[in-house]
N, C-alpha and C positions, 0 to 999 in steps of 0.2 A: 341475295344471300340474307338469311334471317339473322337476327341478333344472336340467337344461339349458335348458329354456324360461325359467326364472326368470333364469338367468345371461345368456342371450341378450337378454332384455328389459333387464336392468341395463346390460349393455355398450352396447346400441343406444341406450338413453336417455342414458346418461352421455356417450358419445362422439358422440352426435347422428348416427348412421348408421342406414340401414335394417336392420331385424332380419334380413332374408335374407342380408345380408353376413356375419353371424355364424353359423358352422357349428361342428360339434363338433371340427373340426380347426384353427380359426382361431388364428393367432399374432399377436402385436403387430405384427410386420413386414408383415402382410397388410393392415393398416388404417392409413392415414396419420394419422388422428386419435388413434391409440393411441401418442402420443409420451410424453415423460417427464411432462409435466403431466397429460395424459389418463390416464396410468397411476396417478398419485397419486389423482386424482379417482375413478378406477374402484375402487381399493382401498377408499377411504372409502365409496363407494356399496355395495360388496359387504358391508362391515362392517354398514352400516345395514340392507341388505335381508335379510341372513341372521342378524342379531343376534349377530355374532361380533366378537372383537377379534383383529386380526392384528399380530404384531410387525413392526416396520419391517424387520427382517432377512428376513422372508418375502417382502417386496415384489419383490425381484429374481427370485424363482423363479416368480412368478405372471404369466408372459408369454404364456400361451396358454390357450385354453378347456380343453384337457385338464388342464393344471396347476391351473387354478382348480377344476375339478370334482373332481380328486384331493384338493386341499386341503380342500374342503368335505366330501367323504366322510370324510376323516380327522378332521374336527372335528364330526361328528354330523349331517351333511346328505347321506345316501346318495342 
């Protein structure tokens, strides 16, 4: 399973949306469920799924699938 596939699953599960709605270009504004509370829940779910710790200061930058994939690549998940 690729990193994108894993991210897609985490986002879909956390936000309770169909996985096909999550593409490699999806942004928070593309999905109504990705609101402020959904965003916090998603950050926690990503930490758990990838066994990482994100600083709260990183949360505002993680507003798209590309940003999440880049963050993961920079933190040992290419």
